C-alpha positions, 0 to 999 in steps of 0.5 A: 285096231287090234294093235290099238287095243293091245296097246291099251291093255299093255299100257293099263297093265304096266301102270298098275303097280303104284309109282310116284305119279300114282301116289300123287294122283291119289293124294290130289284126288283125295284132297282136291278132287278129280280135276286137279288129279286128272291132268297128271295122268295126261302128263304121264302118258305124254312122257310114255309117248316120248320114251316110246317114240325114242324106242321106235326111232332107235334113240333109246339105245343111245341114251342107255349107252350114255352112263351119265344119262341114267345117273342124271335121271336118278338125281333129277327124279329124287329132287323132283319127288322131294320138292313135290313132297315138301310142297305137300307137307306145306299145304297140309301144315297150312291147311291150304286146299286150292279153291275153285274160282267159283268159291273165291270171294268175287268182291274185288272183281265186281267192277270187271265186265262179265266177259273179262271175268269169264276170261280170267276164270278160263285163263286161271283154269287153263294155266293150272291144268297145263301146270299139272300136265307138266308136273305129271310129265316131268315126274314120269319122265324122270322116274327111273323105273319107267326109264328102265321099262322102256330100255328093257321090257318095252323094246322086245314087245315092240320088236315083235310088232315091227317084225310082224305084218302089222309093222305099218300100224305100229303107231297104233300100239304106241297110241294105245299104250298112252291111252291105257296109261290115261285110262288107269290114272283117270280111274284112280282120280275118279275113285279117289275123288268119290272117296273124298266125299266120304272121308273127314278132313282129319283122315285127309290129312293123315292120308296126305302125310302118308303119301308124302312120306311114300314119295320121300321114300321113293326119292331116298331110293333114287338118291341111293341108286344115284350115289351107288352109280357115282361111287 
């Protein structure tokens, strides 16, 4: 169990410096609340689990030796952040804030049986929950900073565990690491959703614009690194 708590501490600490996923969690927490922001953290944790598994099986070294892989991560990560930021600006301009189904006018669904209406609502929420997990997963997976962490800092930490008497329980450290990431992003989503109730719509717009600009700055940095690697 010590490895589990160690993994939680490392995952939580490593995720403290704000990155693209954190900015998106904060933006969604402020504008839409806890539920739309929380799944992004799950997706980011799944991406970390994927990279940690590659380290465990020794595949991370093979990826790092491929010169095109890291170059591709910079490009895909930049394009993904640009897409997320543009979508954010579009929502701000149109004044669109996804509304829970419970608030949507149900006059068009009054003829549906109660069970069918309930299933439609459940399907809607599941679809968007999974979509947000996928977004968090892809943003974390194609974040060059995260990739660099898993090929530089994470292997030495993991190697000490594999060389210790607790080698057979190394998977607990990986699980704990993912839990630490989820805990941090959950706290971020929770606190930002609380502040949502205290701020005005105009402040939401300004914060949203700032966070989208930050995402574009991250994308510009990734593009600069991409160009630097191909020239």
